[in-house]
N, C-alpha and C positions, 0 to 999 in steps of 0.2 A: 503380321502387323503388331501383335501384342509383344513379340520378342523385341522389336525395335523400340517400342515404348518403354520397355523395361530398361533397355540400354540407355535411352535418353534420360530416364529418371535417375539412373545411377550416375550419369555424367553430371546432372544438376546437383545431386547430393554431394558428389566429390568437390564441385566448385564451392558449394556452401561450407563444407567441412574444412577446406584448405584456406578459406579466407581468414579464419581466426589466427592461425600462426603468422600470417602476413601482417595482421594488425598488431601482433605482440612484439614484432621486431623493432628495435630502436634504429634511429637514423633517418632515412628518407620517409617521412611521414606522409608527405603530399602524394606520393605514388600509391600508398595503401588505401587512402580514402576513397578514390573512385572504385576500387575493387570491392570495398565493403558496401558501397552504395549499389553497385551492380548486383552483388549477391543478395542484398536485401530485396531488391526489385525482382530478382528471379524467384526468390522464396515466396514473396507476396503473390507473384503470378501463379506459381504452382498451387498455392493455397486456394486462390480464387477459382482456378480451373478445376481443382478437385472438388470444391464445394458445388460448383455448377454442374459437374457430372453427377455427383451424388444426388442433388435435388432433382435433376432431370430424370434420373433412374427411378426415384421415388414417385415422381409425378406420372411417369409412363406406366409403372406398375399399378398405381392407384387407379388410373383411368381404365386400364385393362381389367382390373378386378371389378370396377363398377359396371363395366360393360357385360361381364359374365354374370354378376349377381346384383342387379339394380336395387333389390330390396335392402341390401346392406351398404348402400352408397354413403349414408350419413356417418356410419361408424368408420368406414374406410377413409372418408375425407378428414374426419377428426384425427385419426392416426397419422395420416399423411401430413397434416399441418403441424402436429406435435413433432414428428420426425424431422421435418424441414426446419423448424425453429431450433431444434437441438443442433442440427448441422450448422446453421447460421451462427449460433453461439460459439461453437468450437472454431468456426472460421474466423470470427472476429478476434477471438483470443489468439489464434495462430498468426493472424495478420498483425496484431499489435506486437507480438514477440518478434516477428520478422522485421518490423520497422524500427524496433528499439535496437 
């Protein structure tokens, strides 16, 4: 399963990388605009999925840690919220870059 996800990620990366030369060519500009919009949408989707997976992993690990050591639940929750906020900040930055 992870091997196919790596290949899928490489395919998306290739699509994102090859959209810039298509936009740089002169001539038929109308055909290049939908490709750029498509790659922006794919990039934004990858960013959102990655952030969702990261925050989900943090939440799962935090709940498991709280179940194992209930006395340190407050510290674990604080660390989890800080880590999730940092991931969201990076996600918003990457999303803005994808959409510009």
